N, C-alpha and C positions, 0 to 999 in steps of 0.2 A: 448507458447503464439501464435504460428503460427495458431492453430485451434481455438483460443479463441472465435471469433465471431460465428462460426458455432456451437461450443459446447454450448455456452450460448443460442443460438436460439433454439437448440434441447431440452434444459432443461427448456425453457420458462422463462429464467432469462434475465433481461435487460442487455445490453452490457456495458453501462457506469455505472460501479459499483465500490463500495469501499469495500475492504475486510480487516479484521484484520488477520494477519498471526499468527497462534498459535504456530508453531514450525519453528524456523529460525536459521539454523547453522550460517548464515551471522550475524545476530544480536548477537548471542552468541559470535562469534569471535570478533566483534566490542567491545562488553562490556568487554571481557576478556583481550583485548589489550589496554584498557584504552583510546581508541580513542574518540575524541570529548567530553571528560569530562563526559562520561557516568558512573556516580557513583550511580545513582538511577535506579530502574527498568524502562525499556523502552518497547515500543510496536512497531511492524512493521506493517504498513498499505500498501496495494497494491491498487492503484487507477488505474483502467483500463478503457480506452476509446476505441473508434473505431480504432484509428491509433497510439496510444501511451499508455504506462503505466509508472507509476512512483511509486517508493517505498518511503515512508515517515517514518522516525523514530521520535517518540516523547515520552514524559513522559507517563508512563503506564496509568496514570489517565486522560490524555488529549486525544483529538481526533483532527484530522486535520479539519480546517474550510475552507469553500469554498465561493467564491463570483462569481456569474455569471455576465459576462460583455457582452455587446453588441459587436458583431463582426463588424468591419468597412469594 
């Protein structure tokens, strides 16, 4: 993630981007250990901005939703 902004710029990809993670040992581990009641298939999303990134786990058929708010 340290070179994320530079790599996205050189690829011509917007920096504030959302990705679905196809292979995730972390999600496999969470599901196999029964954490958070994950009994149905789930998907891992990576939401990457300029100064932060967040991983979101949700049902495989769902996607994160976003609301843009005015910064005060």
